[in-house]
C-alpha positions as CSV (number, residue, x, y, z in Angstrom):
1,M,-23.4,6.2,-58.9
2,L,-23.2,8.9,-56.1
3,K,-24.3,6.4,-53.5
4,T,-22.0,6.0,-50.6
5,R,-22.0,4.0,-47.4
6,P,-24.9,4.7,-44.9
7,Y,-22.7,7.1,-43.0
8,E,-23.5,8.4,-39.6
9,F,-21.7,10.7,-37.1
10,W,-21.0,9.8,-33.5
11,F,-21.8,12.3,-30.8
12,V,-19.5,12.1,-27.7
13,T,-19.9,14.2,-24.6
14,G,-17.0,14.9,-22.3
15,S,-17.2,14.9,-18.5
16,Q,-15.4,13.3,-15.6
17,N,-16.2,11.1,-12.6
18,L,-15.8,14.0,-10.2
19,Y,-19.5,14.9,-10.5
20,G,-21.1,11.6,-9.3
21,E,-23.8,9.4,-10.8
22,E,-26.8,11.7,-10.8
23,P,-25.2,14.7,-12.6
24,L,-23.6,12.3,-15.1
25,R,-27.0,10.7,-15.7
26,Q,-28.4,14.2,-16.4
27,V,-25.5,14.9,-18.7
28,A,-26.3,11.7,-20.7
29,N,-30.0,12.6,-20.8
30,N,-29.3,16.1,-22.0
31,S,-26.9,14.8,-24.7
32,Q,-29.5,12.3,-26.0
33,E,-32.0,15.2,-26.1
34,V,-29.6,17.3,-28.2
35,V,-28.9,14.4,-30.6
36,D,-32.6,13.7,-31.0
37,G,-33.4,17.3,-31.6
38,L,-30.6,17.7,-34.2
39,N,-31.8,14.6,-36.0
40,K,-35.5,15.6,-35.9
41,E,-35.3,19.4,-36.5
42,G,-31.8,20.1,-37.8
43,D,-32.4,19.1,-41.5
44,L,-29.1,17.3,-41.5
45,P,-27.8,15.2,-44.4
46,F,-26.7,12.3,-42.1
47,N,-27.9,10.8,-38.9
48,I,-26.2,11.4,-35.5
49,V,-25.8,8.7,-33.0
50,F,-25.2,9.4,-29.3
51,K,-22.4,7.1,-28.2
52,S,-21.6,7.9,-24.6
53,V,-20.5,10.3,-22.0
54,V,-16.7,9.7,-21.7
55,K,-15.1,10.2,-18.3
56,T,-11.6,8.7,-18.5
57,A,-8.7,8.6,-20.9
58,E,-9.2,4.9,-21.5
59,E,-12.9,5.4,-22.5
60,I,-11.9,8.2,-24.9
61,R,-9.1,6.2,-26.5
62,N,-11.3,3.1,-26.9
63,L,-14.0,5.1,-28.5
64,A,-11.4,6.5,-31.0
65,F,-10.3,3.0,-31.9
66,E,-13.9,1.9,-32.4
67,A,-14.6,4.9,-34.6
68,N,-11.5,4.3,-36.7
69,T,-12.6,0.7,-37.5
70,N,-16.3,1.4,-38.1
71,E,-16.8,1.9,-41.8
72,N,-20.1,3.7,-41.3
73,C,-18.7,6.3,-38.9
74,A,-17.8,9.4,-40.9
75,G,-16.7,11.5,-38.0
76,I,-17.0,12.4,-34.3
77,I,-18.9,15.4,-32.9
78,T,-17.6,16.3,-29.4
79,W,-19.2,18.5,-26.7
80,M,-18.0,19.2,-23.2
81,H,-21.2,19.5,-21.2
82,T,-19.2,19.8,-18.0
83,F,-15.5,20.2,-17.4
84,S,-13.4,17.4,-19.0
85,P,-9.7,17.8,-18.2
86,G,-7.7,18.1,-21.4
87,K,-5.0,15.5,-20.5
88,M,-7.7,12.8,-20.6
89,W,-8.1,13.5,-24.3
90,I,-4.5,13.2,-25.4
91,A,-4.4,9.5,-26.2
92,G,-7.8,9.5,-27.9
93,L,-7.1,12.5,-30.1
94,T,-3.8,11.1,-31.0
95,A,-5.4,7.8,-32.1
96,L,-8.4,9.3,-33.9
97,Q,-8.3,9.0,-37.7
98,K,-11.8,10.3,-38.5
99,P,-12.9,13.9,-39.0
100,L,-13.5,15.8,-35.8
101,L,-16.0,18.5,-34.9
102,H,-16.1,20.5,-31.7
103,L,-19.6,21.7,-31.0
104,H,-19.4,24.4,-28.4
105,T,-23.0,24.6,-27.2
106,Q,-25.0,24.1,-24.1
107,H,-28.3,22.2,-23.3
108,N,-30.2,25.3,-22.2
109,R,-30.4,28.4,-24.4
110,D,-31.2,31.0,-21.7
111,I,-29.9,31.4,-18.2
112,P,-32.8,30.5,-15.7
113,W,-32.4,33.8,-13.9
114,S,-34.8,33.2,-11.0
115,D,-33.7,29.6,-10.4
116,I,-30.0,29.5,-11.1
117,D,-27.8,28.1,-8.3
118,M,-24.5,26.3,-8.0
119,D,-25.9,22.9,-8.9
120,F,-26.9,24.4,-12.3
121,M,-23.6,26.1,-12.7
122,N,-21.6,22.9,-12.0
123,L,-23.7,20.9,-14.4
124,N,-23.7,23.4,-17.3
125,Q,-20.0,24.2,-17.6
126,A,-19.5,24.1,-21.4
127,A,-18.5,27.8,-21.4
128,H,-15.2,26.9,-19.8
129,G,-15.2,23.1,-20.3
130,D,-15.0,23.5,-24.0
131,R,-12.1,26.0,-23.7
132,E,-10.1,23.4,-21.8
133,Y,-10.9,20.9,-24.5
134,G,-10.1,23.5,-27.2
135,F,-6.7,24.2,-25.7
136,I,-5.6,20.6,-25.9
137,G,-6.7,20.4,-29.5
138,T,-4.6,23.4,-30.3
139,R,-1.7,22.2,-28.2
140,M,-1.7,18.9,-30.1
141,D,-2.3,20.6,-33.5
142,V,-5.5,18.5,-34.1
143,S,-7.4,19.3,-37.2
144,R,-11.0,20.0,-36.2
145,K,-14.0,22.2,-37.0
146,V,-15.3,24.5,-34.3
147,I,-19.0,25.5,-34.3
148,V,-20.3,27.8,-31.6
149,G,-24.0,28.5,-30.7
150,H,-27.1,26.9,-29.3
151,W,-27.8,23.5,-30.9
152,Q,-31.3,24.6,-32.0
153,S,-30.0,27.6,-33.9
154,K,-30.5,27.3,-37.7
155,D,-27.1,28.9,-38.2
156,V,-25.5,26.1,-36.1
157,T,-27.3,23.3,-37.8
158,S,-26.6,24.8,-41.2
159,K,-22.9,24.8,-40.5
160,L,-23.1,21.3,-39.0
161,G,-24.8,19.9,-42.1
162,S,-22.3,21.6,-44.3
163,W,-19.3,20.1,-42.4
164,M,-20.9,16.7,-42.4
165,K,-20.9,16.7,-46.2
166,T,-17.2,17.6,-46.3
167,A,-16.4,15.0,-43.7
168,V,-18.1,12.3,-45.8
169,G,-16.1,13.4,-48.8
170,V,-12.9,13.0,-46.8
171,T,-13.9,9.7,-45.3
172,E,-14.8,8.4,-48.8
173,G,-11.2,9.1,-49.9
174,P,-10.2,5.4,-49.9
175,N,-13.2,4.7,-52.1
176,I,-12.3,7.4,-54.7
177,R,-10.8,5.3,-57.4
178,V,-9.7,6.9,-60.7
179,A,-9.3,4.8,-63.9
180,R,-6.9,6.5,-66.3
181,F,-7.4,5.5,-70.0
182,G,-4.0,6.4,-71.3
183,D,-1.5,8.7,-69.7
184,N,-1.7,12.4,-69.3
185,M,-1.3,14.8,-72.2
186,R,2.4,14.8,-73.3
187,N,4.6,17.6,-72.1
188,V,1.9,19.1,-69.8
189,A,3.2,19.8,-66.3
190,V,0.3,20.6,-64.1
191,T,-1.7,17.4,-64.9
192,D,1.2,15.2,-63.9
193,G,2.0,14.2,-60.4
194,D,2.8,11.7,-57.7
195,K,0.0,9.1,-57.5
196,V,1.5,7.4,-54.5
197,E,1.6,10.7,-52.5
198,A,-2.1,11.2,-53.5
199,Q,-3.0,7.9,-52.0
200,I,-1.0,8.5,-48.8
201,K,-2.5,12.0,-48.4
202,F,-6.1,11.6,-49.6
203,G,-6.7,7.8,-49.9
204,W,-7.3,8.1,-53.7
205,T,-6.4,5.2,-55.9
206,V,-5.2,6.0,-59.4
207,D,-4.8,3.1,-61.9
208,Y,-3.7,3.1,-65.5
209,Y,-5.5,1.2,-68.3
210,G,-4.8,1.0,-72.0
211,I,-7.5,2.3,-74.2
212,G,-7.9,-1.3,-75.6
213,D,-9.3,-2.3,-72.2
214,L,-12.2,0.2,-72.7
215,V,-12.7,-0.8,-76.3
216,E,-13.1,-4.4,-75.3
217,E,-16.1,-3.4,-73.1
218,M,-17.5,-1.2,-75.8
219,N,-17.6,-4.1,-78.2
220,K,-19.8,-6.0,-75.8
221,V,-22.6,-3.5,-76.0
222,T,-25.7,-4.8,-77.7
223,D,-28.0,-3.1,-80.2
224,D,-30.9,-3.5,-77.7
225,Q,-28.9,-1.6,-75.0
226,L,-28.1,1.1,-77.6
227,D,-31.7,1.5,-78.6
228,A,-32.9,1.9,-75.0
229,L,-30.2,4.5,-74.4
230,Y,-31.0,6.4,-77.5
231,K,-34.6,6.6,-76.4
232,E,-33.4,8.1,-73.2
233,Y,-31.4,10.7,-75.1
234,S,-34.4,11.7,-77.1
235,E,-36.5,12.2,-74.0
236,L,-33.9,14.3,-72.1
237,Y,-32.2,16.3,-74.8
238,E,-32.9,18.1,-78.0
239,L,-31.6,16.0,-80.9
240,P,-30.6,17.3,-84.3
241,A,-33.2,16.9,-87.1
242,E,-30.7,14.7,-89.0
243,A,-30.8,12.1,-86.2
244,S,-34.4,11.2,-87.0
245,E,-33.1,9.2,-90.0
246,P,-30.3,6.6,-90.3
247,G,-27.0,8.3,-91.3
248,A,-23.8,9.8,-90.0
249,V,-25.4,12.0,-87.3
250,R,-27.4,9.2,-85.8
251,D,-24.4,6.9,-86.0
252,A,-22.2,9.4,-84.2
253,I,-24.7,9.7,-81.3
254,L,-25.0,5.9,-81.1
255,E,-21.2,5.6,-81.0
256,Q,-21.2,7.9,-77.9
257,G,-23.9,5.7,-76.5
258,R,-21.7,2.7,-77.0
259,T,-18.8,4.5,-75.3
260,E,-21.0,5.5,-72.4
261,L,-22.2,1.9,-71.8
262,G,-18.7,0.5,-72.2
263,L,-17.3,3.1,-69.8
264,K,-20.0,2.5,-67.2
265,A,-19.5,-1.3,-67.4
266,F,-15.7,-1.0,-67.0
267,L,-15.9,1.4,-64.1
268,S,-18.5,-0.6,-62.3
269,K,-16.5,-3.8,-62.6
270,G,-13.4,-2.1,-61.1
271,N,-15.4,-0.1,-58.5
272,Y,-14.1,3.1,-60.0
273,S,-15.8,6.4,-59.2
274,A,-13.7,8.7,-61.5
275,F,-11.9,8.4,-64.8
276,T,-9.8,10.4,-67.3
277,T,-9.4,10.2,-71.1
278,N,-6.9,11.8,-73.5
279,F,-7.4,12.8,-77.1
280,E,-3.8,11.8,-77.8
281,D,-4.6,8.2,-76.9
282,L,-7.7,6.9,-78.7
283,H,-6.4,3.8,-80.5
284,G,-9.4,1.6,-81.5
285,M,-12.0,4.3,-80.7
286,K,-13.9,6.2,-83.4
287,Q,-14.5,9.3,-81.2
288,L,-13.2,11.1,-78.2
289,P,-15.8,10.5,-75.4
290,G,-17.9,13.7,-75.2
291,L,-21.5,13.0,-74.6
292,A,-20.4,9.8,-72.8
293,S,-18.2,11.7,-70.3
294,Q,-20.9,14.4,-69.8
295,R,-23.5,11.8,-69.0
296,L,-21.3,10.0,-66.5
297,M,-20.4,13.2,-64.7
298,A,-24.1,13.9,-64.5
299,E,-24.4,10.6,-62.6
300,G,-21.8,11.6,-60.1
301,Y,-18.6,10.2,-61.6
302,G,-15.4,12.3,-61.4
303,F,-13.8,13.2,-64.7
304,A,-11.1,15.3,-66.2
305,G,-9.6,15.5,-69.7
306,E,-6.1,14.9,-70.9
307,G,-5.3,12.4,-68.2
308,D,-5.7,14.9,-65.3
309,W,-6.4,12.3,-62.6
310,R,-6.0,14.8,-59.7
311,T,-8.8,17.0,-61.0
312,A,-11.0,13.9,-61.7
313,A,-10.6,12.8,-58.1
314,L,-11.3,16.4,-56.9
315,L,-14.5,16.5,-59.0
316,R,-15.6,13.2,-57.4
317,L,-15.0,14.6,-54.0
318,M,-16.9,17.7,-54.7
319,K,-19.7,15.7,-56.3
320,I,-20.0,13.9,-53.0
321,I,-20.0,17.2,-51.0
322,S,-22.6,18.9,-53.4
323,G,-24.9,15.9,-53.6
324,N,-24.1,15.9,-57.4
325,K,-25.7,19.3,-57.8
326,G,-24.3,22.2,-59.9
327,T,-20.7,20.9,-60.1
328,S,-18.5,20.2,-63.2
329,F,-15.1,19.7,-64.6
330,M,-14.1,23.1,-66.1
331,E,-11.4,25.0,-67.9
332,D,-10.7,28.7,-68.3
333,Y,-10.9,28.9,-72.0
334,T,-11.0,32.5,-73.2
335,Y,-11.7,36.1,-71.9
336,H,-14.2,38.9,-72.6
337,L,-12.1,42.0,-71.8
338,E,-14.7,44.7,-72.2
339,P,-13.7,47.5,-69.7
340,G,-15.9,47.2,-66.6
341,N,-17.4,43.9,-67.8
342,E,-14.5,41.5,-67.9
343,M,-15.5,37.9,-67.8
344,V,-14.1,34.4,-68.3
345,L,-15.7,32.0,-70.8
346,G,-15.3,28.5,-69.3
347,S,-15.7,25.4,-71.4
348,H,-13.7,22.4,-72.7
349,M,-13.3,20.6,-75.9
350,L,-16.4,18.6,-75.1
351,E,-16.8,17.6,-71.5
352,I,-18.8,20.0,-69.3
353,C,-21.3,18.4,-66.9
354,P,-25.0,19.3,-67.5
355,T,-25.6,19.7,-63.8
356,V,-24.5,23.4,-64.3
357,S,-26.9,23.9,-67.2
358,A,-29.5,26.7,-67.3
359,T,-31.0,25.5,-70.6
360,K,-32.2,22.2,-72.0
361,P,-29.1,20.5,-73.4
362,K,-28.9,19.8,-77.1
363,I,-26.9,17.0,-78.7
364,V,-24.8,18.2,-81.6
365,V,-22.4,16.4,-83.8
366,N,-19.5,18.6,-85.0
367,P,-15.8,18.2,-85.9
368,L,-13.4,18.3,-82.9
369,G,-10.4,19.7,-84.8
370,I,-8.0,17.7,-82.6
371,G,-7.3,14.1,-82.1
372,G,-7.8,12.9,-85.7
373,K,-11.0,11.0,-85.1
374,E,-14.6,11.1,-86.3
375,D,-16.9,14.0,-85.4
376,P,-18.0,13.3,-81.8
377,A,-21.5,14.0,-80.3
378,R,-21.7,16.2,-77.3
379,L,-24.2,18.1,-75.1
380,V,-24.3,21.9,-75.8
381,F,-26.0,24.3,-73.3
382,D,-25.5,27.6,-71.5
383,G,-24.4,27.6,-67.8
384,K,-26.6,29.2,-65.2
385,G,-25.9,32.3,-63.2
386,G,-25.2,32.7,-59.5
387,D,-22.5,32.6,-56.8
388,A,-20.0,29.9,-57.6
389,L,-16.3,29.0,-57.2
390,N,-13.5,27.4,-59.1
391,A,-11.1,25.1,-57.3
392,S,-7.7,23.7,-58.4
393,L,-5.6,21.2,-56.5
394,I,-1.9,21.4,-57.5
395,E,1.2,19.6,-56.4
396,L,4.3,21.5,-55.4
397,G,7.2,19.1,-55.0
398,G,5.7,16.6,-52.5
399,R,3.1,18.9,-51.0
400,Y,-0.4,20.1,-52.1
401,R,-2.0,23.5,-52.5
402,L,-5.8,24.0,-53.0
403,V,-6.5,27.2,-54.8
404,I,-10.0,28.6,-54.6
405,N,-11.5,31.5,-56.5
406,E,-15.0,32.8,-55.7
407,V,-16.8,34.0,-58.8
408,K,-20.1,35.5,-60.0
409,A,-21.5,33.4,-62.8
410,E,-23.8,35.0,-65.4
411,Q,-26.1,33.1,-67.7
412,P,-25.1,33.9,-71.3
413,T,-27.6,36.3,-73.1
414,I,-26.0,36.3,-76.5
415,E,-26.3,33.3,-78.9
416,T,-23.2,31.6,-80.0
417,P,-24.5,29.5,-83.0
418,N,-21.0,28.5,-84.2
419,L,-19.7,27.3,-80.8
420,P,-20.5,23.6,-80.6
421,V,-19.6,23.2,-76.9
422,A,-21.2,24.0,-73.5
423,K,-20.2,27.3,-72.1
424,V,-20.2,29.0,-68.7
425,L,-19.6,32.7,-68.1
426,W,-18.3,34.2,-64.8
427,K,-16.7,37.2,-63.3
428,P,-13.8,36.3,-60.9
429,Q,-13.7,38.1,-57.6
430,P,-12.4,40.7,-56.9
431,S,-11.9,41.3,-60.6
432,L,-10.6,39.4,-63.6
433,S,-7.2,41.0,-63.5
434,E,-6.6,40.8,-59.7
435,A,-8.1,37.2,-59.4
436,T,-6.0,36.0,-62.4
437,E,-2.8,37.6,-61.1
438,A,-3.3,35.9,-57.8
439,W,-4.3,32.6,-59.4
440,I,-1.1,32.6,-61.5
441,Y,1.1,33.5,-58.6
442,A,-0.5,30.6,-56.7
443,G,0.2,28.2,-59.5
444,G,-3.5,27.4,-60.0
445,A,-4.1,25.0,-63.0
446,H,-6.1,25.6,-66.2
447,H,-8.3,22.6,-65.3
448,T,-10.6,23.2,-62.3
449,V,-13.7,22.0,-60.6
450,F,-16.5,24.6,-60.9
451,S,-19.4,24.5,-58.4
452,F,-22.5,26.5,-57.5
453,E,-23.1,24.2,-54.5
454,V,-19.8,23.6,-52.8
455,T,-18.7,26.5,-50.6
456,T,-15.3,27.9,-49.8
457,E,-15.8,27.0,-46.1
458,Q,-16.4,23.3,-47.1
459,L,-13.2,23.2,-49.2
460,Y,-11.3,25.0,-46.4
461,D,-12.5,22.3,-44.0
462,F,-11.4,19.6,-46.5
463,A,-7.9,21.1,-46.7
464,D,-7.7,21.3,-42.9
465,M,-8.8,17.6,-42.5
466,A,-6.3,16.6,-45.2
467,K,-3.6,18.9,-43.7
468,I,-2.8,20.6,-47.0
469,E,-2.3,24.3,-47.8
470,V,-5.3,26.3,-49.0
471,V,-5.5,29.8,-50.4
472,V,-8.6,31.8,-51.2
473,I,-9.1,34.5,-53.8
474,D,-12.3,36.4,-53.1
475,K,-13.8,39.9,-53.1
476,D,-11.4,41.0,-50.3
477,T,-8.2,39.8,-51.9
478,N,-5.3,42.2,-52.2
479,V,-2.7,40.9,-54.6
480,R,0.3,42.3,-52.7
481,Q,-1.0,40.7,-49.4
482,F,-1.8,37.5,-51.3
483,R,1.8,37.2,-52.6
484,N,3.0,37.7,-49.1
485,E,0.6,35.0,-47.9
486,L,2.1,32.6,-50.4
487,K,5.6,33.4,-49.1
488,W,4.5,32.8,-45.5
489,N,2.8,29.5,-46.6
490,E,6.0,28.4,-48.3
491,A,7.9,28.7,-45.0
492,I,5.1,26.8,-43.1
493,W,4.3,24.0,-45.6
494,R,7.9,23.3,-46.6
495,R,8.6,22.1,-43.0
């Protein structure tokens, strides 16, 4: 499900006709060498294609038009090998609709001290050529990523690969389609929002379906399909002993299997990559999707509960960025307030993605206590430890704010035999009290996307590409300064 188009990135080198044919030929050869080296040694997630050395405003504008209409082009990487006058770039940068990266590098790593002459200096002018190009980007308020360093540096290629993943997530925006089964939970504010604005801003499509549309697909599932899926369950997870015999427990697991297959068929037919459910809207279903939702998230689908389509779309985006590793729908559920060891226990009624699991998931069947349906099967496991983050995308009257909190996750060491849901423990940075104060001041939601893989820098880059506000809560956060930052942002983003 995580498959996307065979994306590639176009490498464009800036110069001008002033230098003559031979230097421009050398610029092109050096550019091809850089691209070949990055593709071979850079360990990049996507291929780079050297397009051309652009020397006029018309060439730059035409290339931008070509990139905009090429479905496989996920972004443009630019480098000014020589001096490339900024005015030449105005029309092209105005037209460009794909993510843009400014790679400030040079072909040679070291200065050739014994051989350097003015021919070398005139050819290798990135040190000031890129500053001219950088100025026009700032003058035009162009969203772009700047990476500085030699192209063979591991730090440079690591940053480049990270940006590529985010750029693909943004470029995939028009392909992120959310199916809402039912509306959002009644009277809840933060999960509501403007779906038209989301499509304008991010390209996300959000469609409503009655739960009966899903039930119709579930009713088409055959016994042979269920038997094959149940075998897969038994190989991947620990099953309750009662499931070995026909009865209520086995039936509950099979019902989740029917829901999973019905959901997958429905989403595939409509080309949906994310979905929501709502325990208040289950007419015609025996259970709230638990195991089914967890399994589809593990395949790369976006999901959120209670009709929270915005978080479902954000999860799909972050699944793309992370390569579907260590990323899940999440909810801050309850606190451990032991002095000096304050932690958040994250979970949900049922639906936490097993890509964040540290233990082999178990299938359990227990009452839900909400929704008024049969006992649903779900995966139960302990989340792993490590550096992670929580992200929440909220809407503030026609504009968006992305709230990010960096956290330290800890694998649980104490058994919770009476808790029939997956759980993740973490310590918010800089502390639970300061992080939570800042989160609440920022309006961060109770539904989030939790990830061990996606970085703050990647989400910051996403926000920059989408031109939305972003605030970060980390180990350096001072709540008083953070509140001032929100006030300053209000003045900027209300424009």
